[in-house]
C-alpha positions as CSV (number, residue, x, y, z in Angstrom):
1,V,12.9,-28.1,12.8
2,L,14.8,-25.0,11.8
3,L,18.0,-26.5,13.2
4,S,17.9,-29.2,10.6
5,A,17.7,-26.5,8.0
6,L,21.3,-25.4,8.9
7,A,22.7,-28.9,8.7
8,P,23.9,-29.0,5.1
9,L,25.6,-25.6,4.6
10,P,27.9,-27.2,2.0
11,A,29.5,-24.0,0.8
12,L,30.3,-23.0,4.3
13,G,32.0,-26.2,5.3
14,Q,31.1,-29.5,6.7
15,A,28.2,-28.7,9.1
16,E,26.9,-32.3,9.4
17,N,29.4,-32.8,12.2
18,L,28.1,-29.9,14.2
19,S,26.7,-30.5,17.7
20,F,23.1,-29.4,18.5
21,S,24.6,-26.5,20.5
22,Q,26.7,-25.3,17.5
23,R,23.6,-25.5,15.2
24,M,21.6,-23.5,17.8
25,S,24.3,-20.8,18.0
26,I,24.4,-20.5,14.2
27,Y,20.6,-20.4,13.9
28,R,20.2,-17.7,16.6
29,A,23.0,-15.6,15.1
30,C,21.9,-16.0,11.5
31,K,18.1,-15.9,11.9
32,P,17.8,-12.2,11.3
33,D,20.0,-12.5,8.1
34,L,17.8,-15.3,6.9
35,D,14.6,-13.4,7.6
36,A,15.9,-10.3,5.9
37,K,17.6,-11.8,2.9
38,C,15.6,-15.0,2.2
39,P,12.3,-14.9,4.0
40,S,11.0,-17.6,1.7
41,A,13.8,-20.1,2.7
42,G,11.8,-21.2,5.7
43,T,13.1,-24.5,7.1
44,D,14.1,-26.0,3.7
45,S,17.7,-26.9,4.2
46,A,18.6,-26.4,0.5
47,R,17.1,-22.9,0.5
48,V,18.8,-22.0,3.8
49,S,22.2,-23.2,2.5
50,A,21.7,-21.4,-0.8
51,C,20.7,-18.2,1.0
52,L,23.7,-18.2,3.3
53,R,26.0,-19.1,0.4
54,S,24.7,-16.4,-1.9
55,N,24.7,-13.8,0.8
56,Q,27.9,-14.8,2.5
57,A,29.5,-11.4,1.9
58,Q,26.6,-9.6,3.4
59,L,26.0,-11.7,6.5
60,S,26.0,-9.9,9.8
61,Q,29.1,-10.0,12.0
62,S,27.3,-12.2,14.6
63,C,26.3,-14.7,11.9
64,T,29.8,-14.8,10.4
65,T,31.3,-15.2,13.9
66,A,28.9,-18.1,14.8
67,I,29.8,-19.9,11.5
68,R,33.5,-19.4,12.1
69,Q,33.3,-20.5,15.8
70,A,31.6,-23.7,14.7
71,G,34.6,-24.4,12.5
72,L,32.9,-23.6,9.2
73,R,34.0,-21.0,6.6
């Protein structure tokens, strides 16, 4: 359920082509950031995308690394 929330990420690149494994990596790495910065985002893909977009400069190193390793920016 939460993995589908990471699918759009339009401002971070084209995430719709990500594998399940890549989405899991991003979710695990970014979950603390989402919990801290946007606890109300839940599993709503638009809210998750907006949260990551609006907090891109403050994302943890692990979240940023997971996003980059997946080929997103």
